[in-house]
N, C-alpha and C positions, 0 to 999 in steps of 0.2 A: 887975391888968394894968399893965405898964409903958407909959408914953406913947410913941408913935412920934414921932420927930423927923425931918423932911425935911432932908437935908443941903444945903448951898449948892452943893457941887461934889463931884467924885469923891474928892478928897483927904480932905474931911471925912467922906464915906461910908466910906472905908477906915478912918479913925480910929475911927468909931463901931463898925464891925465888930470892930476890935481890942479896943476897950474892953469890948464886950458878950460877947466870946468867953469871957472868964474866968468868966462866969456860967452857961455851959452845964454841965448836970449829966450826968455820964457813968457814975456808979456806981449807977444804979437799973436794974433789969432791964426795967421797963415792965409794962403790963398783960398778963395771960396771953393768948396767941393764941386766937382763937375765942370770947372772952368779951366781954361789955359791948358798947360801940359803937365803930365806926371811922368817921371822917369824912374824906372827900376834899375837898380844896380845889384850885381851878384858876382860871386867868384867861384871858380873851380880849381882844384889843385891836382897836381901829380907829385906826391911827396917823394917818390923814388928819384925823380929827376929835378926836384926843387923848382918846379914850374908852376906859376899861378896865372890864370887867365881871368880878366875882369870884363864884364859886359855892361853897357849902359843902353837901355832901350827907352826911347821917348814915345809916349802915347798921347794922343789927343784925349784929354780927360773926359770929354763928353761922349765920344764915340768909341774910345779904346782902340782906334786905328793907329798903326805904327807911323810915326812922323820921321824918326831917324833912329839909327842904332850904330854903335861903335864897340870895338873890343880893344883890349891891350894885353900883351903877353909880357910877363915879368918873371923875376926870380924871387923865391921865398927868402927873405933876408932876416926874419925874426922867428924864433922857435914858437911852438904851440904852448901857450900858457893861458889857462882859463881866465877870462876877464881882460885879456890883452890881445884878443884876436884882431882888433883894428890895426895893430902894428904889422900884422902879416898881410892885410888886405888893402889898406888905404893907398899905398903908393901906386898900385896898378889900377885901382878904382879911380883915382885922380886922373891918371893918364887917359882912361876911357872917357871920363867926363869932359876933359879938356879937348878931346878930339871931336866932340859933337859939333855939328854945324848949326845948331839952334840952341836957344836958351832952354835948359832942362825943366824949368818950372819947379814944382815940388818933387823932391827926390825921396824915393821909398827904398829903404834898406831891408834886406832879409836879416834882421838882427835887432839890436836894442838901442834905445836912447837913454832915458833916465831909468829904465828898468835894468839897472846895472849896479853892482855893489858900490862903485864909486860915483854913480849917477852920471857916467860918461862913457856910454857904449859907442859902437861904430856910428850910429846915426847922429849923436851929438858931436863926436870928433869930426866927422865929415862936414857937418853943418858949420862948425866953427872955422874949419880950414877954408871952406869955399864961400861962406856967407849965404848959402842957399837955405831955403826952408826944407827941413829933412825930418822924416818920421821913421820909426822902426816898427816893422811888423814881423814878429818872430813865430816860429813853429812850436816853441816850448817856453815855459815861464821862468827858465833859469832857476834861481834859488828862492823865488817869491811865492807867496800863498794867495789863494783866491777861492771864493765860493763858486761852485759850478753855475755858469749863467743858464738862463732858460733855454729851451730847445729850439727856439725859432730864430731865424735870421734877424740880426739887429739886437738880440739880447746880449747883455754884457754884465760884468761884475768887476769891482776894483781889484787890481793886482797890488798886493800890499807887502810892505816891509814894516812889520809892526803895525803902527797906526797910519803910516804914510802911504798914500796912493802913488805908486810909481808908474802905473800904466793900467790897462784894462784887458781882461779876457773878453774877446768879442766873437760872437757866433756869426760867421759870414754866410753860412748856408744852413738850412733846417737840418737838424740831426747830425751835423758833423762836429768834429772837435773844434774848439775855438782857436783863434790866433791871438797873439799877445801884442797889443799896440802900445807904443810909448812915444813920447815927444823926444825929438832929437834937438831941433833948433828952429826958432822963428815960427812956431806954430803951437796951437793949443791942443789939449787932449781930446776935447769934443770934436774939434775939426779933424784931427788925425783919424778918429774912428769913423767920421762921416766919409772922408776920403777912402778909407779902407773898404767900407761897404760898397761904395760906388765902383771901386776898382776890382772888387771881388764879385763881379756880376754873376758869373756862372760857376765858379769854383771856390774852394776854401781859401786859397791864397790869392792875393791881388794879381791881376793880369800883368802888371809891371814886373812882379817877381817871377811869375811863370815864364814870361818871355825872356827875361834876362838870364834866368837859370838855364833854359834850353840853349840859348845862344852861347854862353860861356862854356858849357859842356861840349857843344859841337866844336868850337874852336880849339878847346883843349885836346880833343881827340885828334884833330888835324895837326896840331902843333907837336904832338908826341907820337904820331904814327911812324 
C-alpha cells in the first residue's frame, strides 16, 4: 500500500492527483461480476467537531450477505474543496479497510473515478494507494453531460466530457433516477456497470453503499453523542 500524504493546500493536492493519475491501471477487466467479495466504503462528517467516520462493509458478491464490517473515526484534516474531496476522506477510509479481517475484493466508492475533472476521483485515488480494483458509483453526474438512459433497469448512456466517455449513467431500477458509474482502478467500465447492477438488486444504490452509509452514520452519532 502506498502511504497517503496530506497536502498543505489545494495546489499541492492537485499536483498529487496529477502525479498519481499516471499509475491508474485501465487495461484490466476486473473481477467477474457476482463472484468473490464486494466492499462498500462511505464516510459521514460532523463538521462542527471536525470528526469523520468511515465504514467498510464486505458483502458476498453473489448473495449480498455481510461477510465483515469495520469502521474508523478520524479528524478532518483538509478543507472542503470541490474536486479534492478524496483528501478529506481517504485517511479514514484507509484505516477502515486496513482493519478488515478479510480481503475486500472489489471496492465500491460512493463517488467518482475517471468521472472527475482531472480523471482522478476518490475511486482512482483509493485504487492506486491500495492496489485494489475499485469503481465509483455516484448519485449525481458532477460536471459532465449525458443523454437520459431508457426507463428500464440496465439501460445506460455515456457520461461525456466533450467527446470522451468518462463513465455511464446507469438505470439500476425501473423508473428511478440513474446512478453514475466510473472506473477507478484495475477494472473496465462494462464490468463496473455489471457489478453495479448485481449489487443494486433491490434499490437504486448498490447494497454495498447502502450498508456502508448506514453504518458510518450510526457510528458518527455514537461518537458525537
